[in-house]
C-alpha positions in Angstrom: 0.1 -23.4 16.4 -2.7 -21.7 18.9 -6.3 -21.5 17.9 -9.7 -20.8 18.8 -13.4 -20.3 17.9 -15.4 -16.8 17.9 -19.2 -15.9 17.3 -19.3 -13.4 14.9 -21.3 -10.4 16.2 -20.5 -7.6 14.2 -24.2 -6.8 12.8 -23.1 -7.8 9.3 -20.9 -10.2 9.4 -17.6 -10.0 8.1 -18.4 -8.0 5.0 -16.5 -4.3 4.3 -15.5 -2.6 7.3 -14.8 -5.4 9.7 -13.4 -7.4 7.3 -10.8 -4.8 6.6 -10.1 -4.1 10.1 -9.6 -7.9 10.9 -6.8 -7.9 7.5 -5.4 -5.1 8.8 -4.4 -6.6 12.2 -3.3 -9.8 10.4 -0.9 -8.1 8.3 0.9 -6.6 10.9 1.8 -10.3 12.2 4.8 -12.3 11.2 2.9 -15.8 11.7 0.6 -17.2 9.2 -3.1 -16.5 10.4 -6.2 -18.8 8.5 -9.8 -18.3 9.3 -12.3 -21.2 8.5 -16.3 -21.3 8.7 -18.6 -23.2 6.8 -15.8 -25.8 5.6 -14.4 -22.8 4.1 -10.4 -21.6 4.4 -9.1 -18.3 4.5 -5.9 -16.3 4.4 -6.8 -14.2 7.1 -4.1 -11.2 5.4 -6.2 -11.3 2.0 -9.1 -9.4 1.9 -10.4 -11.3 -1.1 -10.3 -14.4 0.8 -12.0 -12.7 3.8 -14.6 -11.7 2.5 -15.2 -14.8 -0.2 -15.9 -16.8 2.9 -19.1 -15.2 3.3 -19.1 -14.9 7.1 -22.5 -13.9 8.4 -23.6 -12.6 11.3 -24.0 -15.3 14.2 -21.4 -17.5 12.7 -18.7 -19.4 14.0 -15.2 -18.7 12.7 -12.0 -20.8 13.7 -8.8 -18.7 13.7 -5.5 -20.5 14.0 -2.2 -19.0 13.9 1.0 -20.3 13.2 4.8 -19.2 13.9 6.7 -16.2 15.2 3.9 -14.6 17.6 1.4 -16.6 17.1 -0.2 -16.3 20.4 0.1 -11.9 20.6 -1.4 -12.2 16.6 -4.5 -14.0 17.5 -5.3 -12.0 20.8 -4.6 -9.4 18.1 -7.8 -10.5 15.9 -9.9 -11.7 18.7 -9.6 -8.0 20.0 -10.5 -6.4 16.7 -13.7 -8.5 16.6 -14.4 -7.6 19.9 -13.9 -4.0 18.9 -16.0 -4.4 15.8 -18.9 -6.5 17.3 -19.1 -3.6 20.5 -19.8 -0.8 18.1 -23.0 -2.7 16.6 
């Protein structure tokens, strides 16, 4: 298992477009991917669960990856979050 934390700086948190981009990337990977924020957790491959986290701009999200290709999956999710943050 690999994990990291990331500060969300999308301007809108993990709503609509940033969440869809994150989930789309997560679904490309075989490993299990979890997001945690504010004591809540979500399957990163499930758009409804990600949106239900209600992550706001400036909050820290903990990302965990477990299984085949976990390091690559974690790096890919970080890349998506950086890309949507750069677009702010």
